[in-house]
Every structure is written in C-alpha cells, then in structure tokens.
N, C-alpha and C positions, 0 to 999 in steps of 0.2 A: 504495500500498500504505500503509495507517495505523497507527502504531508504535502499540504496546499501551502501557497508564498503566505497567504495571511497568517497563518500558526506559526510560519517561521519568523515572519515580521514581528510579531505580537511576543513570541519565545524571546527574540533579540532583544527585544524593546525592555522587557521584563527583566532581563540580565543586567542590562545596561544602567535601568533604572534603580535596582537593587544593588550594584554596584555605587553608581553615586550617594545613594544615600547614604551607606555605611563608609564610604569613603571620607565624607564632609562632617563626621562625628555628629548625626543627628541622636546616637546612641547614649550621648555624653548628658548628664544632666548637670544643670543649671543651678550651683549649691550659693550662690551669694546670700539670696532670701533665707536661708537657714544661718548661715553662718553670722549675717549682720544682726539677726537674730538673738542668736546666742551672745555673739560679742557684747549686745545693746544689754541683755540680760545680765552678762557679767560684770560689766563696770558702769559706775554711773558716769564716767567720762563720754561714754560714746552713743551717738545718737544713729536711732535706727537709720534715719531717710539721709542723714548725710553719709553712713555707711553705704547705704543701696544705691545713693547717686554715685560716689565715687567708684565704685565699680561699675554700674553701670555706664560709664562714662568712656569706660574701655572694652572694646569689642570681645579683648583676650578672657577675660573671667568668664563669661558666658560661660565657658566649655572648661574652667581652669578647675584643677582639685585645689584643698585646703592649702598644700604647699605652694601652688601657683600662687593664689590669693595672697599668700604671706607675701610673695615675691612683688606682687603688681602694688599693694599698698606700700611697701617700702620703696618701691623705683616711685612710687606718686609721695611720698614722704623725702626722698632725695630731692627731687625736682624741686618741690616746695621749697626744702631748705636752700638749694642753690639760687631758686626766686628772689627769697628773703634776701638772703646776703648781696644779690644784685641791688636789691631795693636801698638796703642800708649804704652802699658803696655811691650811690645815686644821689641819697639825700646828705651824706657827707660831703659829696665833691659840691653839691648844688649851694652850703653856706657852710663854710669854713669855722664860722663862729656861734655856729648852733649851741643852746645852753645844755642841749644832752648830748653832745658829741662824744662824750664821754663813754656814754652807757650805748649809745651806737655801736661804738669799738667794741668794747663789751660784749654785744648780740651778735657781731660779725665774726669774733672769734668764738663763740658758742656754736655757731651754725657751721663756720668749716669744720669745728672740729666735730658735730654732728653728720657733716656729709661724709666725714672718715669711718665715722661709729656704724652707718646707712649702709657704706659698703662692704663692712664686713661682715653686716647683718647679712646682705645679700649673699655673700658668701657661706655663710652659716645656713642660710635658706637651702641652697641648693646641695649643700653637704648633709643637710636633713639632720644639723644640730641645733634642735629647737632650745635646747639651754642655752647657748652662747648666744643666738638669734634674742631672746629675750633679755640677757646682761645687757647686751650692744646696744638694743632696742629701747631699752630703760635709759640708759646714758643720753642715746640720742634725744630721747622723748623731753629729758631734763632742759634742753635750749630753750625752747619756747617760755615755760613756767623762768626759770633764771632770768631771761631777757625780759620778763613783763616785770619782776619783782625788784630790779636794778631802778626801775622809773618809779615804782610806787614808792621805794624806799627815801626817794627823795621828795616825792609829790608831784614829778613832771608826770605829763601824758605821755604815755606811750605812744608814737606813730606807728608802730606794727601791730598792735592789736588785735586785728582783724586776722594779719596774716598767720601771727602767732596762734590762733586759736583753730585756726586750720590745720595749722601742722601739727599741733599738738591732737587733734581730731584724728587726723591720718594716723601719725604714730601710735594712738591708741587703738586702733583698730588693728595695726600691724601687730602688735604686742597683746593683745587679745587672741590674735591666729598663733602665735606660738606655744600659748597656752590649749590649744587645741587639738594642735598636733600630737 
C-alpha cells in the first residue's frame, strides 16, 4: 500500500513542529513568580512587585533555573552599582565645591568595592558555591545603606537615595536566592 502525499506531508509537518517546540524550551517552567513570592516572604526588604518586574525585564529569566536567577539578579546589581558610580562621578565633576563631596567620594569607594564583591558573587554562583555568594552579596549590599548613613549622620540630603534604594532591593533579591539554593 502506497502512502498518500497528504499523509507524508502532515507527518513531516508534525515532526518538524515537535522538534521546533522542544528545541525552544517550551517545557521549561517560568519560576520567577514563585521565586519572588518566596523571596518577598523571606525578607521584609524585598518587594514582590519590584522583584517580579526586575526579572520580567530580562527575557533570560523566563526559562531560568534558580541558579540562573541568582546570576541575573547579581548582574543587575552590578550594572546598578556601576551606574551609581557613574552618577557620583558626574556629580563630583559638575560642582567641585559641593558640601557633600566627601560623602559622595565615600559612596564612590563603597560602590567600587561592591562591584568587586559582585564579580566574586557571580563566580560563586557559577561554581555553585552559594555560601560564598551569600557572604559576598551581604558585603556588596552594605554599599547602599552605608552610603545613605554617611549623609544622614551629618544632616545632609543624599542625592543618591532613589538609586541606593533600587540597588538595595536588587541585592536583597540576589541574597534571598542564595538562601534558596
């Protein structure tokens, strides 16, 4: 019995569709919502919606596992730390006689150190050394609070508060993930 052209075409189409679907990771689950839910419940410092929007902004997070979400949030924190450092340099260059220059300089040093810590966090996540990732993330996280504290101690208003808050949230998410792995 000779197969019909129609059945060969439909069989070929079905096989191609099957291969396409499975080669593009449709079977991978999006764990961002449960991860953010668990992170927000584990720490009063984490806002669920901030966590979720941070991950949703990165298409890689959709099919990521928990380790990869830790890497994504750490990369985001590193980007934010570099961005804050650039903003601080700009503030220092615009007005060399600012009353808060000493504190801006202190913050710049803290964020420079935080970038180094975050690079080590990335290495630790890749190596699946979550204990080391936790320790280094905790150190990197301190940049934002220590920066704000320097201004508060003298009664000056920090020009970095919003950036520090976003950075703190992002590092808190990554820190929570080190405790989930």
